[in-house]
N, C-alpha and C positions, 0 to 999 in steps of 0.2 A: 744064807738066805737070812739077814736081817729081819729081829726083830720088832715086826709094826708097835708094839705097844711098847718096848724101852727107847722106839726111834720118836714115839710120841711127847716120853716125858723126857726125853734128852730134850727134845724142842720145848717145852714148855717149861723145863728148867730154864734155858736159854735167853726166851722170851724175857722170863720172869725177873731176869735181870737188871730191866730196862722199866726207869719210872712211869708211873701213869702222870700225864702231864697236869697240870692246876688249870682250870677255866679261864686261866688270866696267862698263863703257858698258850693255851690253845689261842686265845687271841690273837698274840706277839708274834706266834709263828705263822697264824693263819694273811697276818698283814703284809708281813715280813714275804711272805709266799706270793700274795698278790703285785706287790710290789715289785719281784723280781718276775712275774707273768705278766706285768705290765709291759718294760721293757722288751721282754721276748716277742710280746704283740707289735711294738715299734716298729725293734729290728724284723719280721718277717714284712712289716709296712714298708720301710725301707727298702728293704729286698728287691720289694715289689719293686717299686717305685725307680733302682739304679738298675735294674736289669744284672743284680749280684749281690751278693755280701757284704752290707756295708762295713766299715771299717771299725774300729773300738771309737775312734776322735768322730768318723761321720755320727757315728749313735749318740757318742754323747751329747755332744754337739744339738743333735735334734732333741732334747731329752732336755738340755739347758741345765745341765751339766757333767763334771767334769769327768773323766774316763775312769780316774778312781772310786768317784762316788758310788757311779754305775757301775762297775766290778766291787765294787763294796758292797751295793745292792743286792748285787747276784750273789756272791757269796755266802750273804746271810739267809737269804730265801731258799737255799741249795739246804745248807744248815738245816733251814727251819722243817723242811719236804723232809728231807730224814730224820730227823727229831719226831713227826707228827706220825710219819708211816710206822716208824720204832714202837712209836707210844701203842698204836693201835692195833696191835698186832695179838696183841689178848684177844682183842672182839671177835678178833678173824678169827682164832684159834675156835672160841666160845660158839662161835657160827657154825661152826665144818663138824663139830663135836656133835651139834642137835640133827645131823645129819648122818652120821656116824651110823645110827643103827637104822638106816634106811637103804642096807643094801648097798651102800658106797663106801669107797675107802676116803679114812680121810687123811692120811699124808697126800694121795696125789693132790687136796683141794688146796694145800698150801701152798706150793710151788706158786699158784695162782695169784697170791699176796704180795708177789715181789714184782708184778707188772707195776706197781706205784714207783719202782726204783727207777721206770725207761726215760 
């Protein structure tokens, strides 16, 4: 059976390799994520109107953008989301550590972090 202390140290070492974001990077990434979410909201709205998923062309037309522009915004938003989640894993660990001495397991709390990636 793996040693929980060793697993925690290994996890902390792993997440320590990812840099924290500067305030400017947080703002830039948040804006990219918001733009992606706006596209996804439009996709959902259009799907309700059409009673089916819209094509890439239909979505782009409804947004007044080219298909390439829409795809680029989505890709930038996905990258921004990944950066934000990864950079904030340290915060999650610090919060989980506070509950370590409250008869709660530390490592089982960590997988909950990854719901962000859904």
